[in-house]
C-alpha positions as a printed NumPy array, in Angstrom:
array([[ 10.379,  35.402, 169.676],
       [  9.757,  31.776, 168.407],
       [  6.09 ,  31.868, 168.31 ],
       [  4.035,  28.99 , 170.315],
       [  1.298,  27.375, 167.382],
       [ -1.444,  25.913, 168.374],
       [ -0.814,  21.837, 168.465],
       [ -3.321,  19.311, 169.49 ],
       [ -3.806,  17.969, 172.106],
       [ -6.094,  15.192, 171.602],
       [ -3.766,  12.749, 173.413],
       [ -6.015,  10.781, 175.374],
       [-10.104,  10.013, 175.199],
       [ -9.987,  12.309, 177.955],
       [-12.13 ,  15.367, 177.13 ],
       [-11.465,  17.063, 180.277],
       [ -7.949,  16.198, 180.351],
       [ -7.257,  17.471, 177.02 ],
       [ -9.128,  21.463, 177.67 ],
       [ -6.897,  21.524, 180.782],
       [ -3.275,  20.467, 178.235],
       [ -4.957,  23.043, 175.987],
       [ -5.43 ,  25.245, 178.801],
       [ -2.152,  25.351, 179.907],
       [ -0.438,  25.973, 176.386],
       [ -2.889,  29.098, 176.276],
       [ -1.613,  30.48 , 179.394],
       [  1.92 ,  29.852, 178.651],
       [  1.878,  30.816, 174.65 ],
       [ -0.19 ,  34.462, 177.197],
       [  2.887,  34.022, 179.219],
       [  5.973,  33.819, 176.132],
       [  4.71 ,  36.07 , 173.456],
       [  2.146,  38.659, 175.65 ],
       [  4.075,  38.913, 178.568],
       [  0.579,  38.529, 180.141],
       [ -0.428,  36.648, 183.387],
       [ -3.758,  34.833, 183.802],
       [ -5.451,  34.337, 186.755],
       [ -9.138,  32.24 , 187.519],
       [-11.439,  32.933, 190.735],
       [-13.924,  31.053, 191.876],
       [-14.532,  27.91 , 190.313],
       [-14.103,  28.644, 186.422],
       [-14.894,  25.515, 184.066],
       [-12.154,  24.057, 181.846],
       [-14.785,  25.548, 179.205],
       [-15.252,  28.821, 180.142],
       [-11.561,  29.335, 180.871],
       [-10.426,  27.822, 177.716],
       [-12.998,  29.823, 176.134],
       [-11.526,  33.091, 178.004],
       [ -7.825,  32.669, 176.862],
       [ -8.737,  32.175, 173.279],
       [-11.269,  35.457, 173.056],
       [ -8.175,  36.717, 175.128],
       [ -5.051,  36.099, 172.36 ],
       [ -7.36 ,  36.31 , 169.413],
       [ -7.645,  40.031, 170.892],
       [ -4.393,  40.687, 171.511],
       [ -3.539,  39.283, 167.695],
       [ -5.592,  41.47 , 167.172],
       [ -4.659,  44.566, 168.578],
       [ -1.186,  43.855, 167.413],
       [ -1.846,  44.089, 164.225],
       [ -3.823,  48.261, 164.194],
       [ -1.592,  51.126, 163.259],
       [ -1.622,  53.613, 165.851],
       [ -2.277,  57.88 , 165.826],
       [ -1.608,  60.591, 168.284],
       [ -4.607,  61.471, 169.529],
       [ -4.67 ,  64.826, 168.248],
       [ -3.899,  62.943, 164.634],
       [ -7.341,  60.891, 165.431],
       [ -8.257,  64.267, 166.621],
       [ -8.014,  65.334, 163.207],
       [ -5.367,  67.961, 164.416],
       [ -7.689,  70.317, 166.217],
       [ -6.167,  74.48 , 166.159],
       [ -6.122,  75.356, 169.814],
       [ -3.939,  78.929, 171.028],
       [ -1.303,  78.233, 174.361],
       [ -2.617,  77.675, 177.659],
       [ -0.091,  80.841, 178.08 ],
       [ -1.813,  83.381, 175.7  ],
       [ -5.31 ,  82.913, 177.862],
       [ -6.782,  84.562, 179.898],
       [ -9.736,  82.659, 182.25 ],
       [-13.087,  83.298, 180.27 ],
       [-11.098,  82.653, 177.077],
       [ -9.704,  79.279, 178.472],
       [-12.664,  78.511, 179.695],
       [-14.229,  78.285, 176.242],
       [-10.956,  76.506, 174.955],
       [-11.354,  73.538, 177.257],
       [-15.156,  73.627, 176.838],
       [-14.315,  73.401, 172.807],
       [-11.359,  69.962, 172.945],
       [-13.608,  68.269, 175.724],
       [-16.341,  68.249, 172.647],
       [-14.005,  67.012, 170.473],
       [-12.45 ,  64.633, 172.517],
       [-16.115,  63.056, 173.331],
       [-17.552,  63.759, 169.184],
       [-14.133,  60.928, 169.106],
       [-14.854,  58.667, 172.013],
       [-12.025,  59.796, 174.455],
       [-11.959,  60.585, 178.218],
       [ -9.969,  61.692, 180.683],
       [-10.553,  61.352, 184.146],
       [ -9.608,  62.751, 187.15 ],
       [ -9.254,  61.492, 190.518],
       [ -8.261,  64.899, 192.67 ],
       [ -9.575,  68.428, 192.645],
       [ -6.93 ,  70.274, 189.106],
       [ -7.967,  73.918, 188.128],
       [ -9.295,  73.887, 184.205],
       [ -5.841,  75.943, 183.309],
       [ -3.937,  72.869, 184.264],
       [ -6.647,  70.062, 182.418],
       [ -6.053,  72.533, 179.279],
       [ -2.173,  72.378, 179.396],
       [ -2.514,  68.778, 180.399],
       [ -4.566,  67.99 , 177.304],
       [ -2.835,  70.378, 174.697],
       [  1.144,  69.751, 175.79 ],
       [  0.453,  65.568, 176.993],
       [ -2.65 ,  63.45 , 176.2  ],
       [ -2.11 ,  64.872, 172.105],
       [  1.483,  63.414, 171.773],
       [ -0.067,  60.095, 172.949],
       [ -0.002,  57.229, 170.621],
       [ -3.945,  54.749, 171.042],
       [ -4.936,  52.619, 168.382],
       [ -6.176,  54.509, 165.39 ],
       [ -8.749,  51.29 , 164.106],
       [-12.386,  51.355, 164.108],
       [-12.577,  50.389, 167.714],
       [-12.444,  53.887, 168.86 ],
       [-16.437,  54.381, 166.396],
       [-17.738,  51.848, 169.268],
       [-15.532,  52.015, 171.968],
       [-14.597,  54.783, 174.54 ],
       [-10.533,  55.479, 175.126],
       [-10.053,  56.772, 178.925],
       [ -7.579,  58.188, 180.072],
       [ -6.229,  58.878, 183.448],
       [ -4.57 ,  61.95 , 184.818],
       [ -3.247,  60.842, 187.987],
       [ -1.448,  57.419, 185.438],
       [  0.645,  60.805, 183.567],
       [  0.939,  62.911, 187.657],
       [  1.093,  60.621, 190.357],
       [ -1.477,  62.02 , 193.35 ],
       [  0.234,  60.56 , 196.179],
       [ -1.217,  62.391, 199.289],
       [ -4.563,  61.324, 197.254],
       [ -3.138,  57.465, 196.194],
       [ -2.327,  57.211, 200.591],
       [ -5.9  ,  59.121, 201.291],
       [ -7.873,  56.227, 199.835],
       [ -5.504,  53.259, 200.538],
       [ -6.116,  54.371, 204.189],
       [-10.012,  55.304, 204.239],
       [ -9.557,  51.203, 202.218],
       [ -7.513,  49.626, 205.185],
       [-10.369,  50.775, 207.383],
       [-13.553,  50.375, 205.364],
       [-12.142,  46.528, 205.206],
       [-10.957,  46.43 , 208.797],
       [-14.451,  47.054, 209.564],
       [-16.026,  44.652, 207.77 ],
       [-13.281,  41.69 , 209.344],
       [-11.325,  41.715, 205.456],
       [ -8.051,  41.922, 205.909],
       [ -6.302,  39.147, 204.003],
       [ -3.315,  37.896, 203.54 ],
       [ -4.638,  37.616, 199.61 ],
       [ -5.548,  41.816, 200.255],
       [ -3.265,  43.775, 197.925],
       [ -2.965,  46.745, 200.321],
       [ -0.385,  44.628, 202.872],
       [  3.289,  44.683, 202.043],
       [  4.554,  40.363, 201.203],
       [  6.52 ,  41.758, 204.306],
       [  6.042,  44.037, 207.52 ],
       [  8.673,  45.504, 209.114],
       [  8.338,  46.689, 212.499],
       [  9.985,  50.027, 214.668],
       [ 12.92 ,  47.574, 215.587],
       [ 13.762,  45.939, 213.148],
       [ 12.172,  42.404, 213.314],
       [ 10.605,  41.065, 209.865],
       [  7.182,  39.5  , 209.901],
       [  5.314,  38.223, 206.304],
       [  2.762,  39.163, 204.999],
       [  0.653,  35.388, 205.657],
       [  1.897,  36.041, 209.613],
       [  1.   ,  39.055, 210.377],
       [ -2.713,  38.16 , 208.398],
       [ -2.868,  35.445, 210.586],
       [ -2.325,  37.58 , 213.503],
       [ -5.528,  39.938, 212.54 ],
       [ -8.179,  37.134, 211.296],
       [ -7.224,  36.105, 215.342],
       [ -7.979,  39.533, 215.996],
       [-11.751,  39.162, 214.306],
       [-12.451,  36.354, 215.136],
       [-12.993,  36.93 , 218.557],
       [-16.133,  40.266, 217.723],
       [-18.669,  39.408, 215.751],
       [-18.732,  42.472, 214.146],
       [-16.78 ,  46.128, 214.291],
       [-19.484,  48.793, 213.905],
       [-20.632,  52.533, 215.029],
       [-17.085,  53.897, 213.482],
       [-16.124,  57.422, 213.307],
       [-11.935,  58.716, 211.725],
       [-10.452,  61.334, 211.254],
       [ -7.487,  61.603, 208.877],
       [ -5.516,  64.108, 210.314],
       [ -1.993,  64.867, 208.975],
       [ -0.329,  62.04 , 205.55 ],
       [  3.159,  62.886, 204.33 ],
       [  5.673,  61.422, 202.047],
       [  9.097,  60.731, 201.029],
       [ 10.251,  59.693, 198.318],
       [ 13.628,  59.923, 197.656],
       [ 15.403,  57.15 , 196.01 ],
       [ 17.103,  55.77 , 199.599],
       [ 13.623,  55.938, 201.025],
       [ 10.403,  56.186, 199.411],
       [  8.445,  55.796, 202.521],
       [  4.989,  57.668, 203.546],
       [  1.748,  57.002, 206.591],
       [ -1.172,  58.752, 207.755],
       [ -2.51 ,  58.818, 211.   ],
       [ -5.261,  59.968, 212.914],
       [ -7.869,  58.808, 215.049],
       [-10.156,  56.253, 215.41 ],
       [-13.08 ,  55.461, 217.402],
       [-15.561,  52.323, 216.903],
       [-17.66 ,  48.828, 219.021],
       [-16.439,  46.196, 219.047],
       [-18.838,  43.458, 219.924],
       [-18.378,  40.459, 221.598],
       [-20.197,  37.034, 220.698],
       [-22.014,  37.345, 224.083],
       [-23.295,  40.588, 222.381],
       [-21.448,  42.567, 224.764],
       [-19.883,  45.565, 223.539],
       [-17.026,  47.09 , 224.318],
       [-14.998,  50.759, 222.608],
       [-11.86 ,  50.651, 221.423],
       [-10.529,  54.171, 220.321],
       [ -7.285,  55.809, 219.831],
       [ -4.44 ,  56.614, 217.927],
       [ -3.463,  55.235, 214.504],
       [ -1.319,  55.659, 212.438],
       [ -0.391,  53.659, 208.98 ],
       [  3.405,  53.202, 206.98 ],
       [  3.715,  52.766, 203.473],
       [  6.336,  52.035, 200.67 ],
       [  6.611,  52.786, 197.39 ],
       [  7.162,  50.163, 194.994],
       [  6.77 ,  49.299, 191.411],
       [  4.168,  52.865, 191.618],
       [  1.964,  51.897, 193.943],
       [  1.894,  51.79 , 197.978],
       [  1.748,  48.985, 199.726],
       [  1.041,  49.155, 203.997],
       [  4.215,  47.83 , 206.027],
       [  3.811,  48.801, 208.993],
       [  0.322,  50.01 , 211.502],
       [ -0.793,  51.029, 215.033],
       [ -4.6  ,  50.577, 215.089],
       [ -6.142,  50.424, 218.344],
       [ -7.059,  47.424, 219.597],
       [ -4.891,  45.337, 217.734],
       [ -0.957,  44.565, 218.982]])
């Protein structure tokens, strides 16, 4: 791909317009050469955007020239026994030794779910060691982090987390058309399809009827999913009870079963339909 070089953008005597034009070119350069999309939220000045974009390009250029090595090589090829050769006591000692070696090279592993020590040890020695990462001096001043679930998705845990997030945001009136967990299209049981903007307008209008929600108690009774290529759907269901406060301070008790339906697209679960007490 042809590189987009730097050009003199001082076409006129309007500095603000010139820097905006330069920002557009920098964004185009990032998109064309790095495949990166840039989005600025809030009231960020063109000057600050310009500094940010230039720093990103400088970092990407430096990163692309950095040699890569496997984690095993970066750790100086430590000697370790296979997981199958270790009893539980020996496994605990070997695992602690590996974690110390990784920590000394500023490499961290995070586990969102609960897994056995044997699973963690096997993951490190059979998968993580083969991963290639930059081997320059950055590892001396920065930490390299790995997430176990990026290698082994925990779909039940993902659905649980998103269900908790949905209920929390519902209680705080924070569901709108920018919410990342809401799909672009909602599919109703009768086959009707409603765009995200339409459903969030209904949600927001419902929120406007009440000053606040409080005293929320809920349970997640079941989580299920089907990863068949022609399905890739999941759901979470349970029971919820909360108090909706009207603007005259009258309180309405809302309770009942809820069910939230998810679709797995591009490795991410998004909400495509839900049944929630109080909302029609």
